[in-house]
C-alpha positions in Angstrom: -31.0 -64.6 14.7 -31.0 -62.0 11.8 -33.5 -64.0 9.8 -36.0 -63.8 12.7 -35.7 -60.0 12.6 -35.9 -59.5 8.9 -39.0 -61.6 8.3 -41.4 -59.6 10.5 -40.0 -56.3 9.1 -40.6 -57.5 5.5 -44.1 -58.6 6.5 -44.8 -55.2 8.0 -43.6 -53.3 4.9 -45.8 -55.5 2.7 -48.8 -54.9 4.9 -48.2 -51.1 4.8 -47.9 -51.1 1.0 -51.2 -52.9 0.7 -53.0 -50.3 2.8 -51.7 -47.5 0.6 -53.2 -48.9 -2.6 -52.3 -46.3 -5.4 -55.6 -47.3 -7.2 -57.8 -46.1 -4.3 -60.2 -43.5 -5.8 -62.7 -41.0 -4.4 -63.2 -37.2 -4.1 -59.9 -35.5 -3.4 -61.2 -31.9 -3.2 -61.0 -30.8 0.5 -64.0 -28.4 0.2 -66.3 -30.9 -1.3 -69.1 -32.2 0.9 -68.1 -35.8 0.1 -64.3 -35.3 0.5 -62.5 -38.6 1.1 -59.2 -38.0 2.9 -58.0 -41.6 2.1 -58.5 -41.2 -1.7 -55.3 -40.9 -3.8 -56.9 -40.4 -7.1 -60.0 -38.2 -7.9 -62.8 -40.2 -9.5 -64.9 -37.2 -10.5 -67.6 -37.8 -7.9 -67.0 -34.6 -5.8 -70.2 -32.8 -4.8 -70.5 -29.2 -3.7 -73.0 -27.0 -2.0 -75.1 -24.6 -4.1 -73.4 -21.2 -4.4 -76.3 -19.4 -2.7 -78.1 -20.7 0.3 -81.4 -18.8 0.8 -82.5 -18.8 4.4 -85.5 -16.4 4.3 -87.0 -14.5 1.3 -90.4 -12.9 0.7 -92.1 -14.6 3.6 -90.7 -18.1 2.9 -88.1 -20.1 4.8 -85.6 -21.9 2.5 -83.6 -25.1 2.8 -79.9 -26.0 2.6 -79.2 -26.8 -1.1 -83.0 -26.4 -1.7 -83.8 -29.4 0.5 -86.8 -28.5 2.7 -86.6 -31.8 4.6 -83.1 -32.8 5.6 -81.8 -29.2 5.0 -84.8 -27.4 6.6 -84.3 -24.3 8.7 -86.0 -23.5 11.9 -86.4 -20.0 13.5 -85.9 -20.0 17.2 -87.0 -17.0 19.3 -85.3 -16.6 22.6 -86.2 -13.0 23.6 -88.7 -10.6 22.0 -91.0 -11.4 19.1 -91.0 -12.2 15.4 -93.7 -11.6 12.9 -94.2 -11.8 9.1 -95.0 -8.3 7.9 -97.1 -7.6 4.8 -96.8 -4.4 2.7 -98.8 -3.7 -0.4 -96.5 -2.8 -3.3 -99.4 -2.3 -5.7 -103.0 -3.5 -6.2 -101.7 -7.0 -7.0 -98.5 -7.4 -5.1 -97.9 -7.9 -1.4 -94.4 -8.0 0.0 -93.7 -10.1 3.1 -90.7 -9.4 5.4 -89.6 -10.8 8.7 -90.0 -8.4 11.7 -87.6 -9.0 14.7 -88.8 -6.9 17.7 -88.4 -6.3 21.4 -92.1 -6.8 22.1 -92.9 -5.8 25.7 -89.2 -5.9 26.7 -86.0 -4.2 25.7 -84.1 -7.1 24.1 -84.4 -9.3 21.0 -82.6 -12.6 20.4 -83.4 -15.2 17.7 -81.5 -17.4 15.3 -82.1 -19.7 12.3 -80.8 -23.2 12.8 -80.5 -26.2 10.4 -82.3 -29.4 11.4 -78.9 -31.2 10.5 -75.5 -29.6 10.7 -73.9 -29.0 7.3 -70.4 -28.9 5.9 -69.9 -25.3 4.8 -66.2 -25.1 4.1 -66.8 -23.9 0.6 -68.4 -20.8 2.1 -65.2 -19.9 4.1 -64.5 -17.0 1.7 -68.2 -16.2 1.2 -70.6 -13.9 3.0 -73.8 -13.6 5.0 -76.1 -11.1 3.3 -79.5 -9.6 4.0 -81.6 -6.4 3.6 -82.7 -4.5 6.7 -84.6 -1.5 7.8 -85.6 -0.2 11.2 -89.2 0.3 12.2 -88.8 3.5 14.2 -86.0 6.0 13.5 -87.0 8.4 16.3 -88.1 6.4 19.3 -85.6 4.0 20.6 -84.7 1.8 17.6 -81.6 -0.4 18.2 -78.3 1.2 17.6 -76.5 -2.0 16.8 -77.5 -5.5 15.7 -75.2 -8.3 16.9 -75.0 -11.0 14.3 -73.5 -14.5 14.9 -73.3 -18.0 13.5 -72.7 -21.3 15.4 -71.5 -24.8 15.0 -74.2 -26.3 17.2 -77.2 -25.6 19.4 -77.3 -26.5 23.0 -78.0 -30.2 23.6 -80.6 -29.4 26.2 -82.7 -27.4 23.7 -81.9 -24.1 25.4 -81.4 -20.8 23.6 -77.7 -20.4 24.1 -75.9 -21.7 21.0 -73.0 -24.0 21.6 -69.6 -23.0 20.0 -71.0 -19.6 18.9 -68.8 -17.4 16.8 -67.8 -13.9 18.0 -70.4 -11.3 17.4 -70.2 -9.0 14.4 -71.8 -5.6 15.3 -73.8 -3.9 12.6 -74.6 -0.2 13.1 -78.2 0.8 12.2 -77.3 4.5 11.9 -77.4 4.3 8.1 -80.7 2.4 8.1 -84.1 4.1 7.6 -87.8 3.1 8.0 -88.7 3.5 4.3 -86.2 1.5 2.2 -84.1 -1.5 2.9 -80.3 -1.3 3.3 -78.2 -4.2 2.0 -75.9 -5.8 4.6 -72.9 -7.9 3.6 -70.8 -9.7 6.3 -67.8 -11.8 5.2 -67.8 -15.2 6.8 -64.2 -14.7 8.0 -65.5 -11.9 10.3 -67.3 -14.6 12.4 -64.2 -15.7 14.4 -63.9 -19.0 16.2 -66.2 -21.1 14.0 -65.7 -24.5 12.6 -66.9 -24.4 9.0 -67.0 -28.2 8.5 -69.9 -28.3 11.0 -72.3 -25.4 10.9 -75.8 -25.6 12.4 -76.8 -22.0 13.3 -76.7 -20.1 10.0 -77.7 -16.7 11.4 -78.5 -15.3 14.8 -79.4 -11.7 15.7 -79.4 -9.9 19.0 -80.1 -6.2 19.9 -81.5 -3.9 22.5 -84.0 -1.1 22.1 -87.1 0.5 23.5 -90.3 -1.5 23.8 -92.1 -2.4 20.6 -89.2 -1.5 18.4 -87.2 -3.6 16.0 -85.9 -4.3 12.5 -87.3 -5.9 9.4 -85.2 -8.2 7.3 -85.5 -9.9 3.9 -83.3 -11.8 1.4 -81.3 -13.5 4.2 -78.8 -15.8 2.6 -75.2 -17.2 2.4 -73.3 -16.5 -0.8 -70.1 -18.4 -1.7 -68.2 -15.5 -3.3 -65.9 -16.5 -6.2 -62.5 -15.0 -5.5 -60.8 -16.4 -8.6 
């Protein structure tokens, strides 16, 4: 009777040992984009995101890790308007910025989304950065800009992001209509977000008078090095 018990136990132990092959290799760094949770030994193949992800700069939309196909961004406008603004810096240089405005209403809401969600765990200690200026400091410019990121967009193609982070409110009281003010928001301020699957990299909402808004440029994610 004892023999009948010991044989299956021995077989089970042998099978378990085979599944935990100590020679199994792969990427063992948890923040790598190709992290292999089953790997016991690092094989040097870990891949990481670029330290800076440019979303919008000087009139051009970027791509995640520079990939303009699989990592392409799309600007979705839900309320209000967007427009590329041109400003002559000198006789040979024209600067292009992105205008976000209320249009004929009193609200603006838009967001940049990735065509494919991305693993952004190595940006958990990083920041969302951009330069901003208001277009009208005297006649109803927005007092606050509500900024958010999100894990997904709605499956029905609607404007309400799915699994949106909490809003981070940015006061515009220090902004002006002549020079750009740098804005730096640490990623940890965006509460309730799953960094392993990010699709909306920046969304902005605000209220103001008709035909008012803000201009932005150099919109990007930066993986700050805290070492």
